[in-house]
C-alpha positions as CSV (number, residue, x, y, z in Angstrom):
1,X,122.3,110.2,116.3
2,X,119.9,109.9,119.2
3,X,121.6,110.4,122.6
4,X,118.7,110.1,125.0
5,X,115.5,108.2,124.3
6,X,112.0,107.9,125.7
7,X,110.3,104.6,124.8
8,X,106.5,104.4,124.6
9,X,105.8,100.7,124.7
10,X,109.0,99.3,126.1
11,X,107.8,95.8,127.0
12,X,106.6,94.8,123.5
13,X,108.6,93.3,120.7
14,X,109.8,96.6,119.3
15,X,110.4,98.1,122.8
16,X,112.6,95.2,124.0
17,X,114.6,95.2,120.8
18,X,115.1,98.9,121.1
19,X,116.5,98.6,124.5
20,X,119.0,96.0,123.2
21,X,120.1,98.6,120.6
22,X,120.3,101.3,123.2
23,X,122.5,99.1,125.4
24,X,124.8,98.3,122.6
25,X,125.2,101.9,121.4
26,X,125.2,103.6,124.8
27,X,122.0,105.5,124.2
28,X,120.6,106.8,127.5
29,X,116.9,106.2,128.4
30,X,114.8,108.8,130.1
31,X,111.4,107.1,130.2
32,X,109.9,103.7,129.8
33,X,106.2,102.9,129.5
34,X,104.1,99.7,129.4
35,X,100.4,98.8,129.5
36,X,100.2,95.9,131.9
37,X,103.5,94.0,131.9
38,X,104.7,95.3,135.3
39,X,107.2,92.5,135.9
40,X,109.2,93.2,132.8
41,X,108.8,97.0,133.2
42,X,110.3,96.7,136.7
43,X,113.3,94.7,135.3
44,X,113.8,97.3,132.6
45,X,113.7,100.2,135.1
46,X,116.3,98.6,137.3
47,X,118.6,98.0,134.3
48,X,118.3,101.3,132.5
49,X,117.4,103.6,135.4
50,X,115.0,106.0,133.6
51,X,113.7,109.2,135.3
52,X,110.1,108.0,134.7
53,X,108.2,104.7,134.4
54,X,104.6,104.7,133.2
55,X,102.1,101.8,133.5
56,X,98.5,101.5,132.2
57,X,96.4,101.8,135.3
58,X,96.3,103.6,138.6
59,X,96.2,100.2,140.4
60,X,99.3,98.9,138.7
61,X,101.0,102.3,139.3
62,X,100.5,101.9,143.0
63,X,102.1,98.5,142.9
64,X,105.0,99.7,140.7
65,X,105.7,102.6,143.1
66,X,106.1,100.0,146.0
67,X,108.4,97.9,143.8
68,X,110.5,100.8,142.8
69,X,110.7,102.6,146.1
70,X,114.4,101.9,146.4
71,X,115.1,103.6,143.0
72,X,115.0,107.2,141.8
73,X,112.5,106.5,139.1
74,X,109.2,108.3,139.3
75,X,106.0,106.5,138.5
76,X,102.9,107.6,136.5
77,X,100.1,105.9,134.6
78,X,97.5,106.1,131.8
79,X,97.3,108.6,129.0
80,X,98.6,111.5,131.2
81,X,101.7,109.3,132.0
82,X,102.3,108.6,128.3
83,X,102.2,112.3,127.5
84,X,104.5,113.0,130.4
85,X,107.0,110.4,129.0
86,X,106.6,111.9,125.5
87,X,107.6,115.3,126.7
88,X,110.2,114.4,129.3
89,X,113.2,116.7,129.7
90,X,116.5,115.3,128.5
91,X,115.2,113.0,125.8
92,X,115.9,114.2,122.2
93,X,113.9,111.4,120.6
94,X,110.7,109.6,121.4
95,X,110.1,106.1,120.1
96,X,106.4,105.3,119.8
97,X,105.9,101.6,119.9
98,X,102.5,101.4,121.6
99,X,99.8,99.6,119.6
100,X,96.8,101.3,118.1
101,X,95.2,104.8,118.3
102,X,96.5,105.3,121.8
103,X,99.8,106.5,120.2
104,X,98.4,109.6,118.5
105,X,98.1,112.0,121.4
106,X,101.5,111.2,122.9
107,X,103.1,111.6,119.5
108,X,101.6,115.0,119.1
109,X,102.7,115.9,122.6
110,X,106.3,114.8,121.8
111,X,106.3,116.9,118.7
112,X,105.0,119.9,120.6
113,X,107.8,119.4,123.1
114,X,110.4,119.5,120.3
115,X,111.3,115.8,120.2
116,X,112.2,113.9,117.1
117,X,110.0,110.8,116.5
118,X,111.1,107.2,115.8
119,X,107.7,105.9,114.6
120,X,106.7,102.3,115.1
121,X,103.0,103.1,115.7
122,X,101.5,103.2,112.2
123,X,98.0,104.1,113.5
124,X,99.3,107.5,114.5
125,X,99.7,108.5,110.8
126,X,96.8,106.4,109.6
127,X,94.3,108.2,111.8
128,X,95.9,111.7,112.2
129,X,98.5,111.9,109.4
130,X,97.7,115.5,108.3
131,X,97.8,116.7,111.9
132,X,101.0,114.9,112.8
133,X,102.9,115.9,109.6
134,X,101.8,119.5,109.8
135,X,102.8,119.8,113.5
136,X,106.2,118.2,112.7
137,X,106.7,120.6,109.9
138,X,105.9,123.6,112.0
139,X,108.2,122.5,114.8
140,X,111.0,121.4,112.5
141,X,110.8,117.8,113.9
142,X,112.1,114.8,112.1
143,X,110.0,111.6,111.9
144,X,112.1,108.5,111.3
145,X,110.2,105.3,110.3
146,X,110.8,102.1,112.3
147,X,108.4,99.8,110.4
148,X,110.6,97.6,108.3
149,X,108.8,98.6,105.0
150,X,108.9,102.3,105.7
151,X,112.5,102.1,106.9
152,X,113.3,100.3,103.6
153,X,111.7,103.1,101.6
154,X,113.5,105.7,103.7
155,X,116.8,104.0,103.1
156,X,116.2,103.7,99.4
157,X,115.3,107.4,99.2
158,X,118.8,108.2,100.2
159,X,119.7,107.4,96.6
160,X,117.1,109.8,95.3
161,X,118.5,113.3,95.4
162,X,115.5,114.9,93.8
163,X,112.0,113.9,94.4
164,X,111.0,114.7,90.8
165,X,112.9,111.5,89.9
166,X,110.6,109.3,92.0
167,X,107.9,107.4,90.2
168,X,106.4,105.2,92.9
169,X,106.9,103.3,96.2
170,X,106.6,99.6,96.2
171,X,105.8,98.1,99.7
172,X,106.3,94.4,100.1
173,X,104.0,92.1,102.1
174,X,104.6,88.7,103.4
175,X,101.1,87.6,102.6
176,X,100.6,86.3,106.1
177,X,99.5,82.8,107.0
178,X,96.6,82.7,104.5
179,X,98.5,83.5,101.2
180,X,96.8,81.9,98.3
181,X,93.5,81.3,100.1
182,X,90.2,82.6,98.8
183,X,87.5,84.3,100.8
184,X,85.4,81.2,101.2
185,X,88.5,79.4,102.6
186,X,88.7,81.9,105.5
187,X,85.2,81.4,106.8
188,X,86.4,79.0,109.5
189,X,89.8,80.4,110.4
190,X,90.7,80.0,114.1
191,X,92.4,82.5,116.4
192,X,95.4,80.1,116.6
193,X,95.7,79.9,112.8
194,X,95.5,83.7,112.4
195,X,98.3,84.2,115.0
196,X,100.6,81.8,113.2
197,X,102.7,84.3,111.1
198,X,105.2,82.6,108.8
199,X,108.1,85.1,109.1
200,X,107.7,87.6,112.0
201,X,107.2,87.4,115.7
202,X,104.8,90.2,116.7
203,X,102.1,91.1,119.1
204,X,98.6,89.7,118.7
205,X,96.9,92.7,117.2
206,X,99.7,93.3,114.6
207,X,99.8,89.6,113.7
208,X,96.0,89.6,113.0
209,X,96.4,92.7,111.0
210,X,99.1,90.9,108.9
211,X,96.7,87.9,108.4
212,X,93.9,90.2,107.1
213,X,96.5,92.3,105.2
214,X,95.1,95.3,107.1
215,X,98.6,95.9,108.2
216,X,99.7,96.5,104.6
217,X,96.7,98.8,104.0
218,X,97.7,100.8,107.1
219,X,101.2,101.0,105.8
220,X,100.0,102.4,102.4
221,X,98.3,105.2,104.3
222,X,101.3,105.7,106.5
223,X,103.7,105.8,103.5
224,X,101.5,108.5,101.8
225,X,102.0,110.8,104.8
226,X,105.6,109.9,105.6
227,X,106.9,110.4,102.1
228,X,104.3,112.8,100.7
229,X,103.5,110.5,97.8
230,X,99.9,110.2,96.4
231,X,98.3,106.9,97.2
232,X,97.9,106.0,93.5
233,X,101.8,106.0,93.4
234,X,102.1,103.4,96.1
235,X,102.0,99.8,95.1
236,X,101.9,96.6,97.1
237,X,103.6,93.3,96.1
238,X,103.5,90.0,98.0
239,X,107.0,88.7,98.8
240,X,106.9,85.5,100.8
241,X,110.5,85.4,101.9
242,X,110.5,88.8,103.6
243,X,114.0,89.6,102.4
244,X,113.2,92.6,100.2
245,X,111.6,94.9,102.7
246,X,110.4,97.5,100.1
247,X,111.5,99.3,96.9
248,X,111.3,102.6,95.1
249,X,110.9,103.0,91.3
250,X,112.4,106.0,89.5
251,X,111.0,107.8,86.5
252,X,113.5,105.9,84.2
253,X,111.9,102.6,85.5
254,X,114.9,101.5,87.4
255,X,114.2,100.1,90.9
256,X,116.2,100.3,94.2
257,X,115.4,97.7,96.9
258,X,116.5,97.4,100.5
259,X,117.2,93.8,101.6
260,X,118.2,92.0,104.7
261,X,117.3,89.1,107.0
262,X,113.9,89.7,108.7
263,X,115.1,91.3,111.9
264,X,113.6,94.5,113.3
265,X,116.9,95.6,114.9
266,X,118.1,97.0,111.6
267,X,115.2,99.5,111.1
268,X,115.2,100.3,114.8
269,X,118.9,101.1,114.9
270,X,118.8,103.1,111.6
271,X,116.0,105.3,113.0
272,X,118.1,106.0,116.1
273,X,121.5,106.5,114.3
274,X,120.5,108.2,111.1
275,X,122.4,109.2,109.0
276,X,125.1,107.0,110.4
277,X,125.3,103.2,110.3
278,X,126.8,101.0,112.9
279,X,127.4,97.2,113.1
280,X,124.2,95.5,114.1
281,X,123.7,92.1,115.8
282,X,121.7,90.5,113.1
283,X,122.3,87.6,110.7
284,X,124.1,88.1,107.4
285,X,122.1,88.0,104.2
286,X,123.2,85.0,102.1
287,X,121.4,85.2,98.8
288,X,123.0,82.0,97.5
289,X,121.6,80.1,100.5
290,X,118.1,81.6,100.1
291,X,118.2,80.6,96.4
292,X,115.2,82.5,95.1
293,X,113.0,85.5,95.8
294,X,109.3,85.4,94.7
295,X,106.8,88.1,94.1
296,X,103.0,88.1,93.6
297,X,100.2,90.5,93.1
298,X,98.0,90.9,96.2
299,X,94.4,89.5,96.2
300,X,92.3,92.6,96.8
301,X,89.0,90.6,96.6
302,X,90.0,88.1,99.3
303,X,91.8,90.5,101.6
304,X,89.1,93.1,101.9
305,X,91.0,95.2,104.5
306,X,93.7,96.1,102.0
307,X,91.3,97.4,99.4
308,X,89.2,99.2,102.1
309,X,92.3,101.1,103.3
310,X,93.0,102.3,99.8
311,X,89.4,103.4,99.5
312,X,89.5,105.2,102.8
313,X,92.6,107.1,101.7
314,X,90.8,108.2,98.5
315,X,87.8,109.3,100.5
316,X,90.0,111.6,102.6
317,X,89.4,113.4,105.9
318,X,88.5,111.2,108.8
319,X,87.8,108.1,106.6
320,X,91.2,106.6,107.6
321,X,90.4,107.1,111.3
322,X,87.1,105.4,110.7
323,X,88.8,102.4,109.0
324,X,91.4,102.1,111.7
325,X,89.0,102.4,114.6
326,X,86.6,99.8,113.1
327,X,89.5,97.5,112.5
328,X,90.9,97.8,116.1
329,X,87.4,97.1,117.5
330,X,86.9,94.2,115.1
331,X,90.3,92.6,115.8
332,X,89.5,92.8,119.6
333,X,86.2,91.1,119.0
334,X,87.8,88.3,116.9
335,X,90.5,87.7,119.6
336,X,87.7,87.3,122.1
337,X,85.8,84.8,119.9
338,X,83.0,87.3,119.2
339,X,83.2,87.3,115.4
340,X,84.6,85.4,112.5
341,X,88.0,86.3,110.9
342,X,86.3,87.4,107.7
343,X,84.1,89.7,109.6
344,X,87.0,92.0,110.4
345,X,87.2,93.2,106.8
346,X,83.4,93.5,106.5
347,X,83.3,95.7,109.7
348,X,85.8,98.0,108.1
349,X,83.9,98.2,104.8
350,X,80.5,98.7,106.4
351,X,81.8,101.4,108.8
352,X,83.2,103.3,105.9
353,X,79.8,103.0,104.2
354,X,77.8,104.0,107.2
355,X,79.8,106.8,108.7
356,X,80.4,110.0,106.8
357,X,84.0,111.3,106.9
358,X,84.7,114.9,107.6
359,X,87.7,117.3,107.3
360,X,90.3,117.0,110.0
361,X,90.9,120.3,111.7
362,X,91.8,119.1,115.2
363,X,92.7,116.1,117.3
364,X,89.0,116.0,118.4
365,X,87.9,115.3,114.8
366,X,90.1,112.2,114.7
367,X,89.1,111.0,118.2
368,X,85.4,111.5,117.4
369,X,85.7,109.5,114.1
370,X,87.6,106.7,115.9
371,X,84.9,106.5,118.7
372,X,82.1,106.5,116.2
373,X,83.7,103.6,114.2
374,X,84.3,101.6,117.4
375,X,80.7,102.1,118.5
376,X,79.4,101.1,115.1
377,X,81.3,97.8,115.4
378,X,80.1,97.3,119.0
379,X,76.5,97.8,117.9
380,X,76.5,94.4,116.3
381,X,75.8,91.6,118.8
């Protein structure tokens, strides 16, 4: 069980819920980081008294230092600050809950410093999965999934004593706000419509990724690295109720599913307490009250991002970094009103067609592919 935690991204949805879990279980906190939410970060520092607080910019850091002058908490900023928080003395685990590619370098830094990883930043494995998993293997580091789907698979695998028995992983998807729509129906989607997720409350970028089903594509790639399963043995099924969080299928065709009310405290807590379980402040699953659970095949033609993620995984090398970088830039453009919702998937597809992937031998290879994909998307006016 985690005794001392560093949280990268403490003011977001995952970060704030993680702090609730830490408070209940008595887990100490050594570092907290945020991008721009200085008010909430200050409140968290005063409550949890970490050694280090990190904010996104030098200007905000100067403000935060003044605010925290009466405390013993040091202040840093930017990527250097994130890496300092990732390697901080005392913490045995680093929870990475920042959004996007920014999480890759701090995660590698934490692994190099001998920290276990509670992973809520899927882009880390999407862009640099081979680097991260090889580094973790060399250092003897454990990576515990926090995403609800990967946590579900991880929990189901506790009932699989021999990997030879495993046939496939089945990741569930809510289908987002546009389930059942066809591509032509999505031409005029507004930002407000895309941010209206039916089951989960998440940040803007992740919510848009759910609406395009890019989120599920990223999770397929992440699952391939986390569980060392070929991408062709990972299926996706749309499950509107978000009660079954994922499943595994054995070679005798039996299936184990992990179920629960849609609440991120369960996977967060399991990542921090594994292999133990503790009471958790979430609702009780009442299947009789729910009444029915439904499942559908995903629409790969409408949700281009999902099919493109699978293609990127099959292409290999830096292709997944290209897909991820193009998506991050496209989502940013959409949220600024600079492109249509359907253009997000087209940008990912076209970037994969235009940019040649290469073998990943270092972090620089991943960062270069990411930068090239972003520049490709930015080149369209």
